[in-house]
C-alpha positions as MATLAB code, in Angstrom:
seq = 'MKKCMFFLIAAVCFAFIIAGMNIEAQQKLPSPQIQTQKVIKKPVVIALPMIKQIVPFYDDCQLIFYVKGTFFGQTQGTRIIRMKSHTQTYTPQILKWTPTQIDCLLKGNFELGRKYNVYLWNTATHKIVSNQYEWLVKTKLNPLHQGYKPGQIIAVSGCLLGNAQGARKLIIGKTEAQVTQWTCEDIIFKVPKLPPGVYPLFLREGRLILSNKTKIRIL';
ca = [
     188.959   70.156   57.502;
     188.571   70.215   61.293;
     187.072   73.710   61.118;
     184.484   72.560   58.568;
     183.449   69.666   60.774;
     183.166   72.010   63.768;
     180.883   74.449   61.932;
     178.765   71.574   60.650;
     178.309   70.132   64.130;
     177.505   73.616   65.508;
     174.921   74.198   62.792;
     173.193   70.869   63.534;
     173.093   71.627   67.271;
     171.646   75.087   66.629;
     168.959   73.570   64.442;
     167.971   71.117   67.192;
     167.842   73.949   69.740;
     165.550   76.029   67.497;
     163.287   73.025   66.826;
     163.031   72.340   70.573;
     162.083   75.930   71.258;
     159.324   75.787   68.623;
     157.891   72.580   70.105;
     157.932   74.079   73.610;
     156.241   77.241   72.354;
     153.526   75.227   70.641;
     152.906   73.236   73.814;
     152.408   76.479   75.782;
     149.776   77.794   73.338;
     146.206   77.503   74.743;
     144.252   74.660   73.179;
     141.198   75.810   71.235;
     137.958   75.429   73.228;
     134.893   73.939   71.627;
     131.884   76.098   72.458;
     128.545   74.365   72.762;
     125.248   76.209   72.568;
     122.955   75.610   75.561;
     119.438   74.730   74.494;
     116.863   76.328   76.794;
     113.527   74.566   76.771;
     110.550   76.880   76.873;
     108.078   76.069   79.643;
     104.781   74.581   78.513;
     102.017   76.975   79.523;
      98.677   75.300   80.234;
      95.766   77.754   80.295;
      93.465   77.160   83.252;
      89.696   77.347   82.764;
      88.336   80.771   83.642;
      84.685   81.434   84.560;
      83.812   85.004   83.589;
      80.005   85.190   83.717;
      76.890   83.239   84.735;
      73.651   83.952   82.884;
      70.417   82.461   84.318;
      67.533   81.431   82.057;
      64.163   80.622   83.615;
      62.204   77.874   81.876;
      58.847   77.072   83.538;
      59.776   75.544   86.899;
      63.413   75.019   85.997;
      66.413   77.272   86.168;
      68.987   76.802   83.426;
      72.181   78.806   83.729;
      74.995   79.348   81.278;
      78.556   79.345   82.625;
      80.551   81.519   80.228;
      84.333   81.716   80.102;
      87.459   80.358   78.408;
      89.554   77.175   78.164;
      86.830   74.779   79.332;
      88.028   72.162   76.828;
      86.368   70.482   73.877;
      84.794   67.745   75.999;
      83.719   67.436   79.601;
      85.948   64.488   80.462;
      86.176   63.972   84.224;
      85.163   67.527   85.081;
      81.881   68.744   86.539;
      80.425   72.028   87.745;
      80.145   72.456   91.489;
      78.396   75.126   93.548;
      79.415   75.649   97.159;
      77.795   77.874   99.771;
      78.600   77.985  103.474;
      75.810   75.460  104.092;
      76.014   72.975  101.209;
      77.773   71.783   98.059;
      75.539   71.279   95.041;
      76.231   69.622   91.676;
      73.972   70.784   88.812;
      73.200   68.659   85.760;
      75.352   69.375   82.687;
      73.289   69.868   79.529;
      75.995   70.978   77.102;
      79.775   71.483   77.156;
      81.814   73.721   74.833;
      85.214   75.432   75.217;
      83.543   78.749   76.127;
      80.144   77.837   77.602;
      78.714   75.141   79.882;
      74.918   74.823   80.072;
      73.637   73.608   83.445;
      70.259   72.692   84.931;
      69.564   73.662   88.513;
      67.221   71.188   90.169;
      66.873   69.190   93.331;
      67.703   70.301   96.848;
      69.452   73.629   96.366;
      68.901   76.807   98.358;
      67.629   80.039   96.880;
      68.837   83.388   98.119;
      72.352   82.187   98.907;
      75.714   83.040   97.398;
      77.493   80.114   95.787;
      81.079   79.766   94.617;
      80.826   78.134   91.194;
      83.867   76.248   89.870;
      85.085   73.297   87.797;
      85.889   70.161   89.768;
      87.965   67.239   88.481;
      86.444   64.000   89.749;
      89.641   62.061   88.928;
      92.081   64.262   90.867;
      89.539   65.617   93.387;
      90.785   69.148   92.809;
      89.367   72.517   91.788;
      90.596   73.254   88.253;
      89.295   76.788   87.654;
      88.700   80.070   89.401;
      85.745   80.369   91.789;
      82.946   82.643   90.575;
      80.503   84.026   93.150;
      76.832   83.798   92.125;
      73.736   84.789   94.093;
      70.993   82.303   93.153;
      67.499   83.778   93.009;
      64.139   82.893   91.552;
      62.216   85.202   89.233;
      59.000   87.174   89.665;
      57.398   88.781   86.614;
      56.394   92.477   86.663;
      52.867   93.593   87.549;
      51.932   96.320   85.070;
      48.557   97.485   86.417;
      47.407   99.267   89.549;
      45.535   97.326   92.240;
      43.284   98.249   95.157;
      43.811   97.031   98.716;
      41.883   93.820   99.382;
      41.895   92.822   95.717;
      42.825   89.174   94.964;
      45.506   89.019   92.282;
      48.304   86.705   91.119;
      51.982   87.238   90.459;
      53.633   84.790   88.084;
      57.198   83.610   88.121;
      59.528   80.674   87.856;
      60.987   78.242   90.346;
      58.684   79.516   93.088;
      58.359   76.113   94.735;
      55.441   73.722   94.853;
      54.500   74.797   98.379;
      54.855   78.015  100.326;
      56.564   76.516  103.323;
      58.466   79.198  105.259;
      58.492   81.541  102.283;
      56.698   84.863  102.449;
      55.500   87.297   99.802;
      56.542   90.775  100.884;
      55.120   94.064   99.575;
      57.141   96.988  100.834;
      57.655   95.877  104.431;
      54.323   94.081  104.737;
      53.652   90.359  104.340;
      50.864   89.692  101.845;
      48.158   87.148  102.635;
      48.678   84.213  100.245;
      45.662   82.137   99.208;
      47.395   79.779   96.742;
      51.039   78.914   95.996;
      52.263   77.005   92.953;
      55.526   76.678   91.089;
      54.526   79.349   88.573;
      51.918   81.525   90.336;
      51.206   83.013   93.735;
      47.665   84.223   94.412;
      47.426   86.797   97.185;
      45.385   89.623   98.657;
      46.704   93.152   98.143;
      47.485   94.545  101.600;
      46.000   97.776  102.925;
      48.760  100.248  102.157;
      48.692  103.918  101.142;
      48.659  104.530   97.362;
      52.083  104.226   95.817;
      54.587  101.921   94.157;
      56.072   99.188   96.350;
      58.715   96.507   95.857;
      57.360   92.943   95.764;
      59.630   89.967   96.477;
      59.963   86.592   98.188;
      61.680   86.178  101.524;
      62.536   83.290  103.802;
      63.920   84.412  107.117;
      66.654   86.880  106.231;
      67.190   85.466  102.769;
      65.800   87.348   99.756;
      64.775   84.529   97.395;
      63.768   86.491   94.293;
      64.291   89.635   92.294;
      62.354   92.701   93.423;
      59.540   93.554   91.045;
      57.055   96.396   91.611;
      53.363   96.697   92.391;
      51.246   99.865   92.201;
      48.589  100.211   94.865;
      45.766  102.621   94.064;
];
């Protein structure tokens, strides 16, 4: 009877020892880690306006120019077109605004023959909001298709020539032509005495070339 009680007590103790070992082993097991997925937000890319081309269009005594590019926006908002040379900053009049083209009117006190940096300006933030496109602003003289004799009085037509001659000169080759009348659309002058040939004809003020170079044939 005593032996039976001894084996029973030993069996119970062994069971407790085994149970304790299992609990200790479970406590040493690494706890499962909960993995969370990191959400990476994609940066918002805002396309800046880009001026790619300027196309002038001469209309009587006015110069309209088309600013062509991308991402100008559906509406003008607080933005304007500005033109900056090393002597002045000029703001043309906006005629039309689309996402890819801005129509502008050049009038007022601007300087011909100078290079301007053309860009979009935000009047609310007072910042440049596009690239800067370099544009040489010139007036236009129409071609002379016939031949002319020295001393002959003729006219060359054009656009945006100015209402008065002022310091402007009409140059044929390297010679200044004698001007008898100057208007916004026509210049009447005397053909200088030069040897027969084809010569460039253009407007100049000081060192500035104000116009394209057309050609005149002297007989």
